[in-house]
C-alpha positions in Angstrom: 23.7 25.9 21.1 25.0 25.9 17.5 23.4 23.5 15.0 25.9 20.8 14.1 27.2 20.8 10.5 26.6 17.7 8.4 29.6 15.8 7.4 30.5 15.4 3.7 29.4 11.8 3.7 26.0 12.8 5.2 25.6 15.4 2.5 26.5 12.8 -0.1 23.9 10.4 1.2 21.2 13.1 1.3 22.0 14.0 -2.3 21.6 10.4 -3.6 18.6 9.2 -5.4 16.9 6.1 -4.2 18.2 4.2 -7.2 21.8 5.3 -6.5 21.4 4.3 -2.8 20.1 0.9 -3.8 23.0 0.2 -6.1 25.5 1.2 -3.4 23.6 -0.9 -0.8 23.8 -4.0 -3.0 27.5 -3.4 -3.7 28.2 -3.1 0.1 26.2 -6.3 0.8 28.1 -8.2 -1.9 31.4 -7.1 -0.5 30.8 -7.8 3.2 28.6 -10.7 4.6 28.3 -8.9 7.9 26.9 -5.8 6.2 24.6 -8.0 4.2 23.3 -9.6 7.3 22.7 -6.3 9.0 20.9 -4.9 6.0 18.6 -8.0 6.0 18.0 -7.6 9.8 17.1 -3.9 9.4 14.8 -4.7 6.4 13.0 -7.5 8.3 12.7 -5.3 11.4 11.1 -2.6 9.3 8.7 -5.0 7.5 7.8 -6.9 10.7 6.3 -3.9 12.4 2.8 -3.6 10.8 0.1 -1.6 12.6 -3.4 -2.4 11.0 -4.8 1.0 12.1 -1.8 2.9 10.7 -2.1 1.1 7.3 -5.9 1.8 7.4 -5.3 5.5 7.9 -2.7 5.6 5.1 -5.1 3.8 2.7 -8.0 6.0 3.6 -5.9 9.2 3.3 -4.5 8.0 -0.1 -8.1 7.4 -1.4 -9.5 10.6 0.2 -6.7 12.5 -1.5 -8.1 11.6 -5.0 -9.5 14.7 -6.7 -12.6 14.8 -8.9 -10.8 17.4 -11.0 -8.2 14.7 -11.9 -11.0 12.5 -13.1 -12.2 15.3 -15.3 -8.7 16.1 -16.6 -7.9 12.5 -17.5 -11.2 11.6 -19.1 -12.9 12.6 -22.3 -11.5 12.7 -25.8 -7.8 11.8 -26.1 -5.6 11.1 -29.0 -6.0 7.4 -28.2 -9.8 7.6 -28.1 -12.3 8.3 -25.4 -11.7 7.8 -21.7 -14.9 7.3 -19.7 -14.8 9.3 -16.4 -15.9 6.2 -14.5 -13.2 4.1 -16.0 -10.7 6.9 -15.1 -12.0 7.0 -11.5 -11.5 3.3 -11.1 -8.0 3.5 -12.6 -7.2 6.2 -10.1 -8.5 4.1 -7.2 -6.3 1.2 -8.3 -3.3 3.5 -8.6 -3.9 4.8 -5.1 -3.9 1.3 -3.7 -0.9 0.1 -5.7 1.8 1.0 -3.1 -0.2 -1.0 -0.5 -0.6 -4.0 -2.8 3.2 -3.8 -3.3 3.7 -4.1 0.4 1.5 -7.2 0.5 3.5 -8.8 -2.2 6.7 -7.9 -0.6 5.7 -9.6 2.6 4.4 -12.7 0.7 7.7 -12.9 -1.2 9.7 -12.8 2.1 7.4 -15.4 3.7 6.2 -12.8 6.3 2.7 -14.2 6.3 1.6 -12.7 9.6 2.7 -9.2 8.3 1.0 -9.9 5.0 -2.3 -10.6 6.8 -2.0 -7.5 8.9 -1.3 -5.4 5.8 -4.3 -6.9 4.1 -6.5 -6.2 7.2 -5.2 -2.6 7.2 -6.0 -2.1 3.5 -9.5 -3.5 3.9 -10.1 -1.3 6.9 -8.9 1.7 5.0 -11.0 1.0 2.0 -14.1 0.5 4.2 -13.4 3.7 6.2 -13.0 5.7 3.0 -16.3 4.3 1.7 -18.1 5.1 5.0 -16.5 8.4 6.0 -15.2 10.3 3.0 -17.1 13.2 1.7 -15.0 13.5 -1.4 -16.7 14.4 -4.7 -14.4 11.8 -6.3 -16.5 9.0 -4.8 -19.4 9.9 -7.0 -17.4 8.8 -10.0 -16.2 5.5 -8.4 -19.3 4.6 -6.3 -18.7 0.8 -6.4 -14.9 0.9 -6.4 -14.5 0.5 -2.7 -16.6 -2.6 -2.4 -15.1 -4.1 -5.6 -11.4 -3.4 -4.5 -12.2 -4.7 -1.0 -13.2 -8.0 -2.6 -10.3 -8.0 -5.1 -7.8 -7.4 -2.2 -9.4 -10.1 0.0 -9.7 -12.6 -2.9 -6.0 -12.1 -3.8 -4.9 -12.6 -0.2 -7.1 -15.7 0.1 -5.7 -17.1 -3.1 -2.2 -17.0 -1.6 -2.9 -17.7 2.1 -2.1 -21.3 2.9 -2.5 -21.1 6.7 -5.9 -22.0 8.1 -5.2 -20.1 11.3 -4.7 -16.8 9.3 -7.8 -17.5 7.2 -9.9 -17.9 10.4 -8.4 -14.7 11.9 -9.3 -12.9 8.7 -12.8 -14.2 8.7 -13.3 -13.1 12.3 -11.8 -9.7 11.5 -14.2 -9.2 8.5 -17.2 -10.4 10.5 -16.4 -8.0 13.3 -15.4 -4.9 11.3 -17.4 -5.2 8.0 -20.4 -7.4 8.5 -22.2 -5.8 5.6 -19.3 -6.5 3.2 -18.7 -10.1 3.9 -18.0 -12.2 0.8 
């Protein structure tokens, strides 16, 4: 069976940058209310499917992917002064978590509070798993980062969570999964 050729429009879509695609998507949504509703539906469907274990694996993988050599490359004397390796390691930890924090904020902004809670649970589980299971040399430079960012993430979520039901669910989740890291 011969592989099918892509149409010219499929090739055009594949060649677009994410920024170009976003501009076109916004234009289409402004021009047609039905398209706007379909885009919203697809976005909500995508955001509503949160698997705590998948998020945890992605967080753990992102953190485990941090390289000690990058700490060494980014630290030391720079033209702006001296960068302490431990400070660099913490900065890298925060950078690795940034995409997951963005997802939390996106859910919060869209009032998807159940999904926000699930994302938070996944992030916490991933940080904990990294702390307990990773053999990365990077961890030596950011020894306290996992517990600190665990607390920072949880505190941020708690500051924005207004539903007592979700707070109780989070407390039970933490008690069950991280008894030694309870706040």
